[in-house]
C-alpha positions as CSV (number, residue, x, y, z in Angstrom):
1,M,-66.0,101.0,-57.8
2,S,-67.5,97.7,-56.7
3,K,-70.8,98.0,-54.8
4,Y,-69.6,95.6,-52.1
5,D,-66.3,95.7,-49.9
6,M,-63.9,92.8,-50.3
7,S,-65.2,92.0,-53.7
8,G,-64.5,92.6,-57.3
9,V,-64.9,91.5,-60.9
10,S,-62.5,90.5,-63.7
11,S,-62.5,89.6,-67.4
12,N,-60.3,88.4,-70.1
13,N,-57.6,90.9,-71.1
14,D,-58.5,91.4,-74.7
15,Y,-55.4,93.8,-75.2
16,K,-52.7,91.2,-74.2
17,K,-49.9,91.3,-76.7
18,A,-47.0,89.9,-74.7
19,E,-46.6,86.9,-72.3
20,K,-45.8,89.2,-69.3
21,Q,-49.2,91.0,-69.5
22,P,-52.0,89.6,-67.4
23,D,-54.6,87.2,-68.7
24,Y,-57.4,88.7,-66.7
25,T,-57.9,92.4,-65.5
26,G,-60.5,94.0,-63.4
27,K,-61.2,96.1,-60.3
28,C,-62.1,95.3,-56.7
29,T,-62.8,97.2,-53.5
30,I,-60.8,96.4,-50.3
31,D,-61.3,98.3,-47.1
32,G,-63.3,100.9,-49.2
33,K,-60.5,101.5,-51.5
34,E,-60.7,100.7,-55.3
35,L,-57.7,98.6,-56.6
36,R,-56.8,97.2,-60.0
37,M,-56.6,93.5,-60.3
38,A,-54.3,91.6,-62.7
39,G,-54.3,87.8,-63.0
40,W,-52.1,85.2,-64.8
41,K,-53.0,81.7,-65.7
42,R,-50.4,79.3,-64.2
43,T,-49.9,75.6,-63.9
44,G,-48.4,74.0,-60.7
45,T,-48.0,70.7,-59.1
46,N,-51.8,70.8,-58.0
47,G,-53.0,71.8,-61.5
48,E,-54.0,75.1,-63.0
49,F,-54.7,78.2,-61.1
50,V,-54.7,82.0,-61.4
51,S,-52.1,84.2,-59.8
52,W,-53.4,87.7,-58.7
53,K,-51.7,91.1,-58.2
54,F,-53.5,94.1,-56.7
55,S,-52.3,97.6,-57.3
56,E,-53.2,101.2,-57.2
57,P,-55.3,102.2,-60.3
58,Q,-53.3,103.6,-63.2
59,E,-53.8,107.4,-63.7
60,A,-54.6,108.5,-67.3
61,Q,-51.6,109.7,-69.0
62,L,-51.6,113.4,-69.7
63,Q,-50.4,114.8,-72.8
64,P,-47.5,117.4,-72.2
65,Q,-48.5,121.0,-72.8
66,T,-46.4,123.4,-74.8
67,V,-45.2,126.3,-72.8
68,P,-44.8,129.6,-74.8
69,S,-41.2,130.9,-74.9
70,N,-40.3,134.2,-73.2
71,D,-37.5,134.7,-75.7
72,D,-37.4,138.5,-76.5
73,T,-35.7,137.9,-79.9
74,Q,-39.1,136.7,-81.3
75,D,-41.1,139.8,-80.7
76,D,-42.7,141.5,-83.5
77,F,-42.0,145.0,-82.2
78,P,-40.3,147.3,-84.8
79,F,-38.1,149.0,-82.2
């Protein structure tokens, strides 16, 4: 989390593989809450600029766990 409120930092998105993905990514703190930043290079009537989107941080994707079956037909009991 950023040390100062209402501030953040971004860098080039080295993982960009599609045009819809942001050119810059980073984190910022607004009102004490950490947010994700995504920025896209744009060109408008007044020249070049960066368009920003702020969102909740993405949670790490958890791998699904296998649940043991309660199927009685697979028991190894001889009776």
